[in-house]
KOLTIMAR-157962 format. One record per atom (N, C-alpha, C): x negated, y negated, z negated; residue in three letters. Coordinates in steps of 0.2 Angstrom, whole numbers, padded with zeros to 4 digits, always signed. Each point is the difference from the previous one (the first is absolute). Layout:
XYZala ...
This chain:
-0004+0006+0001unk +0004-0006-0001unk -0004-0004+0001unk +0001-0006+0004unk -0004-0007+0001unk +0002-0005-0005unk -0006-0005-0003unk +0002-0006-0003unk +0007-0001-0001unk +0002-0004+0006unk +0004-0003+0003unk +0009+0005+0000unk -0001+0009-0003unk +0005+0003+0000unk -0001+0000-0007unk -0005-0001-0003unk +0001+0002-0008unk +0004-0005-0002unk -0002-0008+0002unk +0005-0006-0001unk +0007+0001-0001unk -0001+0002+0008unk +0008+0001+0000unk +0005+0004-0003unk -0001+0004-0002unk +0000+0005-0002unk +0002-0002-0009unk -0006-0002-0004unk -0001-0002-0006unk +0008-0005+0000unk +0002-0005+0005unk +0004-0005+0001unk +0007+0001+0001unk +0001+0006+0003unk +0004+0005+0002unk +0002+0001-0007unk -0004+0004-0003unk +0003+0004-0005unk +0001-0005-0009unk -0003-0005+0000unk +0001-0004-0003unk +0007-0003+0000unk +0003-0002+0006unk +0006-0002-0001unk +0007+0005+0003unk -0001+0005+0002unk +0003+0006+0003unk +0003-0001+0006unk -0003-0003+0003unk +0005-0001+0007unk -0002+0008+0005unk +0003+0000+0002unk +0001+0007+0005unk -0007+0002+0002unk -0001-0006+0008unk -0007+0001+0002unk -0002-0007+0000unk -0006-0002+0003unk -0004-0006-0002unk -0003+0001+0004unk -0005-0004+0008unk -0002-0003+0001unk -0004-0007+0002unk -0005+0001+0004unk -0005-0010+0000unk -0004+0007+0005unk -0001-0008+0005unk -0006+0000+0006unk -0005-0007-0001unk -0004+0000-0001unk -0005-0005+0001unk -0003-0002+0006unk +0000-0006+0005unk -0002-0002+0005unk -0004-0006+0003unk -0003+0001+0006unk -0003-0007-0001unk +0002-0003+0007unk -0002-0003+0004unk +0004-0002+0006unk -0004+0003+0006unk -0002+0005+0001unk -0002+0003+0003unk +0000+0009-0002unk +0002+0002-0005unk -0002+0008-0002unk +0005+0001-0006unk +0002+0002+0000unk +0003+0007-0007unk -0004+0003-0004unk -0003-0003-0004unk -0007+0001-0006unk +0005+0006-0005unk +0004+0000-0002unk +0004+0005-0006unk +0005+0000+0001unk +0006+0007-0001unk +0003+0002+0000unk +0003+0006-0006unk +0005-0001-0002unk +0002+0005-0008unk +0007+0001+0001unk +0001+0006+0000unk +0009+0001-0001unk +0000+0007-0006unk +0004-0004-0004unk +0000+0008-0007unk +0007-0001-0001unk +0005+0007-0005unk +0008+0000+0001unk +0001+0004+0001unk +0006+0000+0001unk +0004+0005+0003unk +0007-0005+0004unk +0003+0004+0007unk +0003-0006+0002unk +0008+0002-0002unk +0001+0003-0003unk +0005-0002-0004unk +0000+0001-0008unk +0002+0000-0005unk -0001+0001-0008unk +0002+0006-0001unk +0005+0002+0003unk +0003+0009-0002unk -0001+0006+0004unk -0007-0003+0003unk -0002+0006+0005unk -0009+0000+0001unk -0002+0004+0001unk -0008+0001+0000unk -0006-0003+0005unk +0005-0001+0006unk -0005+0000+0006unk -0002-0009-0001unk -0006+0001+0002unk -0006-0003-0001unk +0001-0008+0007unk +0000-0005-0004unk -0001-0004+0005unk -0008-0001+0006unk +0002+0000+0003unk -0007+0000+0007unk -0002-0007+0002unk -0004-0002+0001unk -0003-0004+0004unk +0004-0004+0005unk +0003+0005+0005unk +0003-0004+0005unk +0007-0002-0002unk +0002+0001-0006unk +0008+0001-0001unk +0002-0008+0001unk +0005-0002-0002unk +0002-0007+0004unk +0004-0001-0008unk +0000-0007-0002unk +0003-0004-0004unk +0002-0005+0002unk +0007-0003-0004unk +0005-0003+0002unk -0003-0007-0005unk -0003-0004+0007unk -0004-0009-0003unk +0005-0005-0002unk +0006+0001+0003unk +0005-0006-0003unk -0001-0007+0001unk +0001-0004-0004unk -0003-0008+0003unk -0007-0003+0003unk -0004+0009+0002unk -0004-0004-0001unk +0000-0001+0011unk +0005+0005+0001unk +0003-0002+0006unk -0001-0005+0003unk +0000-0006-0003unk +0003-0006+0003unk -0006-0002+0004unk -0006+0000-0003unk -0004-0002+0004unk -0002+0003+0006unk +0003+0005-0001unk +0000+0004+0010unk +0006-0003+0004unk +0005+0000-0002unk +0006-0005+0002unk -0004-0007+0002unk -0004-0004-0005unk -0002-0005+0003unk -0004-0001+0006unk -0007+0007+0002unk -0002+0002+0001unk +0003-0001+0009unk +0007+0005+0000unk +0000+0000+0004unk +0005-0008+0004unk +0002-0002-0006unk +0004-0006+0004unk -0008-0004+0004unk -0006-0001-0004unk -0005-0003+0003unk -0001+0002+0007unk +0000+0005+0002unk -0001+0005+0004unk +0004-0002+0007unk +0006+0000-0004unk +0007-0002+0006unk -0001-0008+0003unk -0005-0004-0006unk -0001-0008+0001unk -0003+0000+0006unk -0008+0002+0000unk -0003+0001+0004unk +0002+0002+0006unk +0004+0004+0000unk +0003+0004+0006unk +0006-0005+0006unk +0001-0006-0004unk +0006-0006+0001unk +0007+0004-0002unk -0001+0006-0004unk +0008+0002+0002unk +0004-0007-0008unk -0003-0001-0003unk +0001-0002-0007unk -0004-0006+0001unk +0003-0005-0004unk -0004-0006-0003unk +0000-0001-0008unk -0004-0002-0002unk +0000-0001-0011unk +0007-0004+0000unk +0002-0007+0003unk +0003-0005+0000unk +0008+0005+0002unk +0001+0005+0002unk +0005+0000+0003unk +0004+0001-0005unk +0008-0003+0000unk +0004+0002-0005unk +0007+0002+0001unk +0002+0005-0005unk +0005+0005-0003unk +0006-0002+0006unk +0001-0010+0001unk +0006+0000+0003unk -0001+0001+0008unk -0004-0001+0003unk -0001-0001+0007unk -0002+0009+0000unk -0004+0002-0004unk +0000+0008+0002unk +0006+0003+0000unk +0006-0001-0003unk +0005+0006-0001unk +0006-0008+0002unk +0000-0002+0004unk +0007-0006+0001unk +0008+0002+0000unk -0002+0005+0002unk +0009+0002+0000unk -0001+0003-0008unk -0002+0002-0002unk +0001-0001-0009unk -0001-0004-0006unk +0000-0005+0004unk +0000-0008-0007unk +0006-0003-0001unk +0005+0001+0002unk +0008+0002-0002unk +0001+0004-0007unk -0005+0004+0000unk +0003+0005-0006unk -0004-0001-0006unk -0007-0003+0002unk -0006-0003-0005unk +0001-0005-0002unk -0001+0000-0007unk -0001-0008-0003unk -0006-0005+0005unk +0003-0006+0000unk -0004-0004+0007unk -0007-0004-0006unk -0001+0001-0005unk -0005+0000-0003unk -0007+0004+0003unk +0002+0006+0004unk -0005+0004+0001unk -0001+0000+0007unk +0006-0004+0005unk -0003+0000+0007unk -0008-0003+0002unk -0001-0004-0004unk -0005-0001+0003unk -0008+0003-0004unk +0003+0004-0004unk -0008+0005-0004unk -0005+0001+0004unk -0004-0002+0001unk -0006+0004+0005unk -0001+0007-0003unk -0005+0002+0002unk -0002+0009+0002unk -0008-0001-0005unk -0003-0007+0001unk -0005+0001-0007unk +0002-0002-0007unk +0007-0004+0000unk +0002+0002-0006unk +0004+0005-0003unk +0003+0004+0005unk +0001+0006-0004unk -0005+0006-0002unk -0007-0002+0003unk -0006+0004+0000unk -0004-0003-0009unk +0000-0005+0000unk -0001-0003-0005unk +0005+0000-0007unk +0004+0004+0001unk +0005-0001-0003unk +0005-0008-0003unk -0001-0002+0005unk +0001-0010+0000unk +0008+0000+0005unk +0005+0004+0000unk +0006+0001+0003unk +0005-0002-0004unk -0001+0000-0009unk +0005-0003-0002unk +0007+0005-0002unk -0004+0007+0003unk +0005+0006-0001unk -0001+0001-0011unk +0005+0001-0001unk +0000+0000-0007unk -0008+0008-0003unk -0001-0001-0003unk -0006+0006-0003unk +0003+0006-0001unk -0003+0005+0002unk +0005+0006+0001unk -0003+0008-0002unk -0004-0003-0006unk -0003+0006-0002unk +0002+0007-0002unk +0004-0005-0004unk +0005+0003-0003unk +0008-0001+0005unk +0000+0003+0004unk +0005-0001+0004unk +0009+0001-0002unk +0003-0001+0004unk +0009-0003-0002unk +0000+0008+0000unk +0003+0005-0003unk +0002+0008+0002unk +0006-0001+0004unk +0005-0006+0000unk +0006+0002+0004unk -0004-0003+0007unk -0004-0004+0000unk -0001+0001+0007unk -0007+0003+0002unk -0002+0004-0002unk -0005+0008+0001unk +0007+0004+0003unk +0002+0003-0006unk +0008+0003+0003unk +0002-0001+0008unk +0001-0006+0002unk +0001-0002+0005unk -0003+0002+0006unk -0006-0001-0002unk -0006+0000+0004unk +0002+0006+0003unk -0002+0004-0006unk -0002+0009+0001unk +0008+0002+0007unk +0005-0004-0001unk +0006+0002+0003unk -0003-0002+0009unk -0001-0003+0000unk +0000-0003+0007unk +0000+0007+0006unk +0001-0002+0003unk +0001+0003+0009unk -0001-0001+0006unk -0004+0004+0003unk -0004-0002+0005unk -0008+0001+0002unk -0002-0001+0006unk -0006+0000+0000unk -0004-0004-0004unk -0008-0001-0002unk -0003-0005-0005unk +0001-0008-0001unk +0000+0000+0008unk +0000-0007+0002unk +0006-0003+0000unk +0008+0002+0000unk +0004-0001+0000unk +0000+0000-0007unk -0002+0005-0006unk +0002-0002-0007unk -0005-0006-0003unk -0005+0001+0003unk -0004-0007-0003unk +0005-0008+0003unk +0001+0001+0004unk +0005-0006+0002unk +0005+0000-0003unk +0003+0005-0003unk +0009-0002-0004unk -0005+0001-0008unk -0005+0002+0000unk -0003-0004-0010unk -0001-0006+0001unk -0005-0003+0006unk -0001-0007+0000unk +0005-0004-0002unk +0006+0003+0004unk +0006-0005-0002unk +0003+0002-0006unk -0002+0004-0004unk +0004+0001-0007unk -0005-0004-0005unk -0004+0000+0001unk -0007-0002-0004unk +0003-0009+0000unk -0003-0002+0008unk +0001-0006+0001unk +0008-0003-0001unk +0005+0004-0001unk +0007-0004+0000unk -0002-0005-0009unk -0002+0004-0004unk -0002-0004-0008unk -0005-0005+0001unk +0003-0005-0007unk -0004-0006+0001unk -0007+0001-0001unk -0004-0005+0004unk -0005+0002-0003unk -0004-0001-0006unk -0003+0002-0002unk -0003+0001-0009unk -0004-0010+0000unk -0005+0000+0005unk -0001-0005-0002unk -0001-0006+0007unk +0000-0006+0002unk +0001-0003+0008unk -0007+0004+0005unk +0000+0002+0002unk -0004+0005+0007unk -0008-0005+0000unk -0003+0003-0002unk -0008-0003-0001unk -0002-0002-0005unk +0004-0001-0004unk -0001-0004-0006unk -0005+0004-0004unk +0000+0006-0002unk -0002+0004-0006unk +0001+0007+0004unk -0009+0004-0005unk +0001+0007+0000unk +0006+0003-0002unk +0003+0005+0004unk +0004+0004-0005unk +0001+0007+0006unk -0005+0004-0005unk +0000+0008+0004unk +0003+0004+0001unk +0002+0001+0008unk +0007+0002+0004unk -0004+0006+0004unk +0003+0004-0003unk +0001+0008+0004unk +0003-0002+0005unk +0008-0003-0001unk +0002-0001+0005unk +0000-0003+0007unk -0007-0006-0002unk -0003-0005+0005unk -0004+0004+0004unk -0002+0005-0001unk -0006+0004+0003unk +0005+0004+0005unk +0006+0002-0003unk +0005+0003+0004unk +0002-0002+0007unk +0001-0007-0002unk +0002-0005+0006unk -0004-0002+0004unk -0007+0001-0004unk -0005-0002+0007unk -0002+0005+0003unk +0001+0006-0003unk +0000+0009+0006unk +0007-0003+0005unk +0004-0002-0004unk +0006-0001+0007unk -0001-0003+0004unk -0004-0008-0003unk -0002-0003+0007unk -0004+0003+0006unk -0003+0005-0002unk -0006+0004+0004unk +0004+0003+0003unk +0005+0004-0002unk +0005+0003+0004unk +0003-0002+0005unk +0003-0006-0003unk +0002-0006+0008unk -0003-0005+0006unk -0006+0001-0004unk -0005-0003+0006unk -0003+0006+0004unk +0001+0009-0002unk -0003+0002+0004unk +0006+0008+0002unk +0005+0000-0002unk +0004+0002+0001unk -0001+0008-0002unk -0005+0000-0004unk -0002+0007-0004unk +0001+0001-0008unk +0001+0006-0002unk +0000-0001-0007unk -0005-0001-0005unk +0000+0000-0005unk -0007-0003-0004unk -0004+0007-0001unk +0002+0005+0000unk -0003+0006-0002unk -0004+0000+0007unk +0001-0001+0006unk -0002+0003+0005unk -0006-0007+0000unk +0001-0006+0001unk -0006-0004+0000unk -0004+0001-0003unk -0001+0001-0008unk -0004+0003-0004unk -0004+0004+0001unk +0000+0006+0005unk -0004+0003+0003unk -0001-0001+0003unk +0003-0006+0007unk -0003-0001+0008unk -0006-0007+0000unk +0001-0003-0007unk -0004-0006-0002unk -0005+0000-0006unk +0003+0006-0003unk -0004-0001-0006unk -0005+0008-0003unk +0005+0004+0000unk -0002+0006-0002unk -0004+0005+0006unk +0002-0001+0007unk -0004+0004+0005unk -0006-0004+0000unk +0001-0006+0000unk -0007-0004+0003unk -0008+0001-0006unk +0004+0000-0005unk -0006+0001-0006unk -0001+0009+0001unk +0003+0004+0001unk +0001+0007+0000unk +0001+0003-0006unk +0006-0003-0001unk +0002+0003-0009unk +0007+0005+0003unk -0004+0007+0000unk +0004+0006+0003unk +0007+0002-0008unk -0003+0000-0006unk +0003+0001-0004unk +0006-0004-0005unk +0004-0003+0005unk +0003-0004-0001unk +0008+0001-0001unk +0006-0004-0002unk +0004+0001+0003unk +0006-0004-0006unk +0007+0002+0000unk +0003-0005-0005unk +0007+0005-0005unk -0001-0004-0004unk +0005+0003-0005unk -0004+0004-0004unk +0003+0005-0002unk -0002+0006-0005unk -0004+0005+0001unk -0008+0002+0000unk -0002+0004+0006unk +0001+0007+0000unk +0000+0005+0004unk +0003+0005-0001unk +0007+0003+0001unk +0002+0007+0001unk +0007+0003+0000unk -0001+0002-0007unk +0007+0002-0001unk +0003+0002-0008unk +0000+0007+0002unk -0005+0005-0005unk -0001+0006+0000unk -0002+0000-0007unk +0000+0010+0000unk -0003+0002-0007unk -0004-0002-0001unk -0004-0001+0003unk -0010+0000+0000unk +0001-0006+0003unk -0003-0004-0002unk -0001-0009+0005unk -0005+0003+0002unk +0000-0004+0007unk -0002-0002+0005unk -0006-0007-0001unk +0003-0004-0002unk -0003-0007-0003unk +0004-0001-0006unk -0005-0006-0004unk +0001-0002-0006unk +0008-0001-0001unk +0001+0000-0006unk +0009-0002-0001unk -0002-0006-0004unk +0006-0005+0002unk -0003-0005-0007unk +0006+0000-0006unk -0002-0004-0003unk +0001+0003-0008unk +0006-0003-0006unk +0007-0002-0003unk +0001-0005-0002unk -0001+0003-0007unk +0002-0005-0003unk -0001+0001-0010unk -0007+0000-0001unk +0000+0006-0003unk -0006-0001-0003unk -0006+0005+0003unk +0000+0001+0006unk -0002+0002+0005unk +0001+0007-0001unk +0007+0001-0004unk -0002+0008+0003unk +0009+0003+0003unk +0003-0005+0002unk +0003+0001+0007unk -0002+0001+0006unk -0001+0004+0004unk +0000-0001+0008unk +0004-0001+0002unk +0001-0004+0005unk +0007-0002+0005unk -0004+0004+0007unk +0006+0005+0003unk -0003+0000+0007unk +0002-0004+0005unk -0003+0002+0003unk +0000-0007+0007unk +0007-0001+0004unk +0002-0003+0002unk +0009-0002+0000unk +0000-0008-0001unk +0009+0001+0001unk +0000-0010+0000unk -0001-0004-0006unk +0001+0007-0007unk -0002-0005-0004unk -0006+0000-0002unk -0007+0001+0002unk -0005+0003-0003unk -0005-0007+0004unk +0005-0005+0002unk -0004-0007+0002unk +0006-0004+0000unk -0003-0007+0002unk +0004-0005-0001unk +0005+0001+0007unk +0004-0005+0004unk +0006+0003+0005unk -0006-0002+0006unk +0001+0003+0005unk -0006-0001+0004unk +0001-0007+0005unk +0006-0005-0001unk -0003-0004+0001unk -0003-0005-0002unk -0003+0001-0007unk -0003-0004-0002unk -0009+0003+0000unk +0000+0003+0006unk -0007+0001+0004unk -0005-0002+0001unk +0000-0008+0002unk -0005-0004+0001unk -0001-0003-0008unk +0002+0002-0006unk -0002-0002-0005unk -0003+0004-0003unk -0001+0007+0001unk -0001+0003-0005unk +0001+0010+0003unk +0001+0003+0005unk +0002+0007-0002unk -0008+0006+0003unk -0004-0004+0004unk -0006+0003+0001unk -0003+0005-0005unk -0002+0008+0002unk -0002+0003-0005unk -0005+0002+0005unk -0009+0000-0001unk -0006+0003+0003unk -0003+0005-0003unk -0007+0002+0000unk -0004+0002-0002unk -0005-0005+0000unk -0004+0003-0007unk -0006-0008-0001unk -0005-0001+0004unk -0002+0005+0005unk -0005-0002+0005unk +0002-0004+0005unk +0009+0002+0002unk +0003-0004+0004unk +0003-0008+0001unk +0002+0000-0008unk -0002-0008-0004unk -0007-0002+0001unk -0003+0002-0002unk -0006-0002+0000unk -0004-0002+0006unk +0002+0000+0009unk +0000-0004+0002unk +0003-0006+0001unk +0006+0000-0001unk +0003-0009-0002unk -0002-0001-0004unk -0001+0001-0007unk -0005-0005-0003unk -0006+0000+0002unk -0005+0004+0003unk -0006+0000+0003unk +0001-0007+0006unk +0005+0000+0006unk +0003-0009+0002unk +0000-0004-0005unk +0002-0001-0005unk +0001-0006-0004unk -0004-0002-0003unk -0005+0005-0002unk -0006-0001-0002unk -0005-0004+0004unk -0001+0001+0007unk -0001-0003+0006unk -0001-0007+0000unk +0007+0001+0001unk +0004-0007+0001unk -0001-0005-0007unk -0001+0003-0004unk -0002-0006-0007unk -0006-0002+0001unk -0005+0005+0003unk -0008-0002-0002unk -0001-0005+0007unk +0007-0002+0004unk +0000-0004+0004unk -0004+0003+0008unk -0001+0008+0001unk -0001+0003+0006unk +0005-0002+0005unk -0002+0002+0006unk +0005+0001+0004unk +0003+0007+0002unk +0007+0000+0003unk +0001+0007+0000unk +0003+0002+0007unk +0002+0005+0002unk +0003+0002+0007unk +0007-0003-0002unk +0002+0000-0004unk +0008+0001+0000unk +0003-0007+0000unk -0005-0003-0003unk +0004-0011+0000unk -0004-0003+0001unk +0001-0005+0002unk -0002-0005+0003unk -0002-0004-0009unk -0006-0004-0001unk -0002-0001-0004unk +0003-0004-0005unk +0004-0004+0005unk +0003-0005-0005unk +0007+0002-0002unk +0003+0005+0003unk +0004+0003-0002unk +0001+0006-0006unk -0008+0000-0002unk -0002+0007-0004unk -0001-0005-0007unk -0003-0006+0001unk -0001-0004-0006unk +0007+0000-0002unk +0006-0004+0005unk +0004+0000-0005unk +0005+0004-0004unk -0002+0007+0001unk +0002+0005-0003unk +0000-0001-0006unk -0008-0002-0003unk -0002-0001-0006unk -0001-0006-0002unk +0003-0004+0002unk +0000-0008-0003unk +0008-0001-0005unk -0004-0006-0005unk +0008+0000-0004unk -0001-0008-0001unk +0004-0002+0007unk +0001-0006+0000unk +0001-0005-0006unk +0007+0003-0006unk +0003-0002-0002unk -0001+0001-0010unk -0010+0003-0001unk +0000+0002-0004unk +0004+0003-0005unk +0004+0007+0001unk +0002+0002-0002unk -0002+0008-0002unk -0008+0001+0001unk -0001+0005-0001unk +0003+0008+0002unk +0003-0001+0008unk +0003+0003+0006unk +0000-0003+0006unk -0004+0007+0004unk -0002-0004+0007unk +0007+0004+0003unk -0001+0003+0008unk +0007+0004+0003unk -0002+0008-0003unk +0001+0000-0005unk +0001+0008-0003unk -0006+0004-0004unk -0004-0005-0003unk -0005+0000-0003unk +0001-0007-0006unk -0002+0004-0007unk -0001-0006-0004unk -0009-0001+0000unk +0001-0006-0002unk -0007-0003-0001unk -0001-0002-0005unk -0006+0001-0003unk -0003-0004-0005unk -0009+0002+0000unk +0000-0006-0005unk -0009-0002+0000unk -0002+0006-0008unk -0005+0004+0001unk -0002+0003-0003unk -0006+0001-0003unk -0004-0002-0004unk -0008+0000-0002unk +0000+0007+0003unk +0000+0005-0004unk -0004+0005+0001unk +0000+0002+0009unk +0004-0004+0003unk +0001+0002+0007unk -0005-0006+0005unk -0004-0001-0004unk -0001-0007+0002unk +0004-0005+0007unk +0005-0002-0003unk +0006-0002+0006unk +0005+0003-0002unk +0004-0001+0007unk +0006+0002+0002unk +0002+0006-0002unk +0005+0003+0000unk +0002+0008-0003unk +0006+0000+0004unk +0003+0004+0007unk +0006+0001-0001unk +0003+0006-0001unk +0007-0001-0003unk +0002+0007-0002unk +0009+0000-0001unk +0000+0007+0001unk +0007-0002+0001unk +0002+0008-0005unk +0007+0001-0004unk +0003+0004-0003unk +0005+0004+0004unk -0001+0006+0001unk +0010+0003+0002unk +0003+0005-0004unk +0006+0000+0000unk +0005+0006-0006unk +0006-0002+0005unk +0002+0006+0000unk +0007+0003+0001unk +0003+0001-0006unk -0003+0002-0006unk +0003+0002-0005unk -0002+0006-0001unk -0002+0002+0007unk -0001+0009-0001unk -0006+0003+0002unk -0006-0009+0003unk -0004+0003+0001unk -0007-0006-0002unk -0007-0001+0000unk -0001-0007-0004unk -0006-0001+0004unk -0001-0004+0004unk -0007-0003+0003unk -0004-0007+0001unk -0006+0002-0001unk -0005-0007+0000unk -0003-0002+0004unk -0001-0004+0003unk -0006-0002+0005unk -0004-0007-0001unk -0007+0001-0002unk -0004-0006+0000unk -0008+0003+0002unk +0001-0009+0004unk -0003-0001+0005unk -0006-0006-0004unk -0009+0001-0001unk -0002-0006+0001unk -0006+0000+0003unk +0001-0007+0006unk -0003+0000+0004unk -0008-0003-0003unk +0000-0002-0005unk -0008-0003+0000unk -0003+0009-0002unk +0003+0004-0002unk +0000+0005-0003unk -0006+0007+0006unk +0005-0003+0008unk +0001+0005+0003unk +0003+0007-0003unk +0005-0001-0005unk +0004+0007-0003unk +0006+0000+0000unk +0003+0004+0001unk +0010+0001-0001unk -0001+0005-0002unk +0006+0000-0005unk +0001+0008-0005unk +0011-0001+0003unk -0001+0006+0000unk +0007+0004+0002unk +0001+0003-0005unk +0005+0001-0005unk +0003+0004-0006unk +0008+0003+0002unk +0000+0006-0003unk +0008+0002+0003unk +0002+0006-0005unk +0006-0001+0000unk +0003+0005-0006unk +0004+0000+0002unk +0005+0009-0002unk +0006+0000+0005unk +0007+0002-0008unk +0000-0008-0002unk +0003-0003-0007unk +0000-0007-0001unk +0008-0001-0001unk +0000-0009+0000unk +0002-0001-0009unk -0004+0004-0003unk +0003-0003-0009unk -0005-0006+0001unk -0001-0002-0007unk -0002-0004-0003unk -0008+0003-0002unk +0000+0007-0001unk -0006+0002-0001unk -0005+0003+0005unk +0005+0001+0007unk -0003+0000+0008unk -0004-0008+0002unk +0002-0004-0002unk -0002-0008-0001unk -0007+0000-0004unk -0001+0002-0006unk -0003-0002-0002unk -0007+0005+0003unk +0003+0006-0001unk -0005+0004+0004unk -0004-0002+0004unk +0004-0004+0007unk -0004-0001+0007unk -0003-0007-0005unk +0000-0002-0005unk -0002-0008+0000unk -0006+0000-0003unk -0001+0007-0007unk -0004+0001-0004unk -0006+0003+0008unk +0002+0005+0004unk -0004+0004+0004unk -0003-0007+0003unk +0004-0005+0002unk -0003-0005+0006unk -0007-0003-0005unk +0003-0003-0006unk -0007-0003-0005unk -0005+0005-0001unk +0001+0006-0002unk -0007+0004+0002unk -0003+0002+0004unk +0003-0003+0007unk -0002+0000+0005unk -0006-0005+0003unk +0005-0005+0000unk -0004-0008+0000unk -0005-0002-0004unk +0002+0003-0005unk -0004-0001-0007unk -0006+0004-0003unk -0004+0004+0005unk -0002+0005-0003unk -0005-0002-0005unk 
């Protein structure tokens, strides 16, 4: 057992999570990776390095990257508004939202109410939607934007999963293709991310083919299915799952960008815009932005959870290092396990 495996296993045991994994990367290669534990808490099948973990809101940086690529391709504009994109829906949504721009949505400044603890009635309504994903997202957009803004659009940051869903819907309207297809074509395939998908990974089976998410105190596994993730319409805000090495390819792209290096995927000015924090709010497009002495400067970070999984991504450009940490439980203990492991790895 490697030193990293020993660290991961020690933290996993201390917090009682079914499985825990960590990957350490530089901008050019994966340095170390280790996973320990079980796919299901009540079953002995061990996790493997190629297993897929749900990364929740860490999806947001991927959606922002998709939008950036579509901007470079001339299919979208940062200042494009909800009203001009969906003229047929303007009569169904609050007028205050008509002028909200794509950039504002990605910076959580669209005025949409903060929704880290979403309205249960609205979530049930979203689960009941029918039709293809593009149709469902347009229906969901109307359901969300019929409600009063929580603040004048553009005036303050209000963390909004629905804002990212609407950004995804704008990309769909501009291209005629669902967000899921766009993600594969414009982000996953160019980065050669193969072990990646949407929703809870795997198929229902007595012997788990992939890790299962867990509820409660990490003792209640949830088989893949409609209730194993948030409603699919929220995909652009947080339904991606992937293996650690595949996620690392995306993280390396952003570490490269944060170091001011050119990438074949994005124009330099577009790439820079993804990490800018023009309002000094501690958040850019899909990344939390903070300054840390141990990192010798800026850190890009984001956590993700659908309450059944927990994931954490941290990039330190000045150190040329990144850390990706995952577990198949969404409890407080799972969050504590990921944060403790990050602390041990980033502060050896």
